[in-house]
C-alpha positions in Angstrom: 0.0 0.0 0.0 2.8 2.4 0.9 4.6 1.9 -2.5 1.4 2.5 -4.4 0.8 5.7 -2.3 4.4 6.9 -3.1 3.9 6.2 -6.7 0.6 8.1 -6.7 2.3 11.1 -5.0 5.1 11.1 -7.5 2.8 10.9 -10.5 0.6 13.6 -9.1 3.6 15.8 -8.6 4.7 15.4 -12.2 1.2 16.0 -13.5 0.8 19.0 -11.3 3.9 20.5 -12.9 2.4 19.8 -16.4 -0.9 21.4 -15.3 0.9 24.5 -14.2 2.7 24.8 -17.6 -0.6 24.4 -19.5 -2.2 27.0 -17.2 0.5 29.5 -18.2 -0.1 28.7 -21.8 -3.9 29.1 -21.4 -3.4 32.5 -19.6 -1.2 33.6 -22.5 -3.8 32.5 -25.0 -6.6 34.3 -23.2 -4.6 37.6 -23.2 -3.5 37.2 -26.8 -7.1 36.5 -27.9 -8.4 39.4 -25.9 -5.8 41.7 -27.6 -6.7 40.2 -31.1 -10.4 40.7 -30.5 -10.0 44.3 -29.3 -7.7 45.1 -32.2 -10.2 43.7 -34.7 -13.0 45.8 -33.2 -10.8 48.9 -33.7 -10.1 48.2 -37.4 -13.5 48.3 -39.1 -16.9 46.8 -39.2 -16.6 44.0 -41.8 -17.4 40.3 -42.0 -13.7 39.6 -41.5 -13.7 41.7 -38.3 -16.8 39.6 -37.1 -14.9 36.4 -37.7 -11.9 37.7 -35.7 -14.0 38.9 -32.8 -16.1 35.7 -32.8 -13.0 33.6 -32.9 -11.5 35.6 -30.1 -14.6 35.4 -28.0 -14.9 31.6 -28.6 -11.2 31.0 -27.8 -11.4 33.2 -24.6 -14.5 31.4 -23.4 -13.2 27.9 -24.0 -9.7 28.7 -22.6 -11.3 30.3 -19.5 -13.3 27.1 -18.9 -10.3 24.9 -19.5 -8.3 27.1 -17.1 -11.0 26.7 -14.4 -10.8 22.9 -15.0 -7.1 23.0 -14.6 -7.3 25.0 -11.3 -9.7 22.4 -9.9 -7.4 19.6 -11.2 -4.4 21.2 -9.5 -6.4 21.3 -6.2 -7.2 17.7 -6.7 -3.6 16.8 -7.4 -2.4 18.7 -4.3 -4.9 16.9 -2.1 -3.6 13.5 -3.4 -0.1 14.6 -2.2 -1.3 15.9 1.1 -4.0 13.5 2.2 -3.5 9.9 3.2 -6.1 8.8 0.6 -7.5 10.3 -2.6 -10.9 9.1 -1.7 -12.3 12.1 0.2 -15.5 14.1 -0.3 -13.6 17.2 -1.5 -12.1 15.2 -4.4 -15.5 13.8 -5.4 -16.8 17.4 -5.5 -13.8 18.5 -7.5 -14.2 15.7 -10.0 -17.9 16.5 -10.4 -17.2 20.2 -10.9 -14.5 19.3 -13.5 -17.0 17.0 -15.3 -19.6 19.8 -15.6 -17.1 22.3 -16.8 -15.7 19.9 -19.4 -19.2 19.0 -20.6 -20.3 22.6 -21.2 -17.3 23.6 -23.3 -18.8 22.4 -26.5 -22.4 23.8 -26.0 -20.8 27.2 -25.1 -18.8 27.1 -28.3 -21.8 26.2 -30.4 -23.9 29.0 -28.7 -21.2 31.5 -29.6 -21.2 30.3 -33.2 -25.0 30.5 -33.3 -25.2 34.0 -32.1 -22.3 35.3 -34.2 -24.0 33.7 -37.3 -27.2 35.6 -36.4 -25.2 38.9 -36.1 -22.9 38.3 -39.1 -23.4 41.0 -41.8 -24.1 40.2 -45.4 -20.9 40.3 -47.4 -20.3 42.7 -50.4 -21.5 40.1 -52.9 -24.8 39.7 -51.0 -24.1 36.4 -49.3 -24.2 35.8 -45.6 -21.4 33.5 -44.6 -22.2 31.1 -41.9 -19.6 29.3 -39.9 -19.9 26.2 -37.7 -17.4 24.4 -35.6 -18.0 21.4 -33.4 -16.0 18.7 -31.8 -18.7 16.1 -32.6 -19.8 15.7 -29.0 -16.3 14.4 -27.9 -15.9 16.9 -25.1 -19.4 16.2 -23.7 -18.5 12.5 -23.6 -15.2 13.3 -21.9 -17.2 15.3 -19.3 -19.4 12.3 -18.8 -16.4 10.0 -18.4 -15.0 12.3 -15.7 -18.4 12.3 -14.0 -18.3 8.5 -14.0 -14.8 8.6 -12.4 -16.3 11.0 -9.8 -19.0 8.4 -9.0 -16.2 5.8 -8.6 -14.4 8.2 -6.2 -17.7 8.7 -4.3 -17.9 5.0 -3.8 -14.3 4.9 -2.8 -14.9 7.7 -0.3 -17.8 5.7 1.2 -15.6 2.6 1.5 -12.7 4.7 3.0 -15.1 6.0 5.7 -16.3 2.5 6.5 -12.7 1.3 6.7 -11.7 4.2 9.0 -14.7 3.5 11.3 -13.8 -0.2 11.5 -10.2 0.6 12.6 
């Protein structure tokens, strides 16, 4: 049991470092997209400007949700290192929060596309360009998988409590 706990702590430490790196990249991406969107607004009101602003808004929204997921994941990884077991109620709540945030990434992206298509001006040749991007439901399924893992952790937390009470 001790060797598996040590292994879990080492892996969580490495993954936490990677999470911190990705958090930095996402923060940079959010700032860069905000700058790009603001710059596009200042240029002129054209269909191309709408595409740039829409893209910036979509990227900022998705990156912000992903950043929130990573902040929750880092708290989860820290608790693995500091607690004697990963099966605690806080980790169950963290996993459920991560699952919800992951699952809403795609619907939010689709909603932004929908509203930007409604507001998109007609181009010079009289055609209204409509864009659509989707990940095919993959992100929603990933959110559901994380939710299933949260349920497993919830059961593990229940068993951990029973084990602690027995001892």
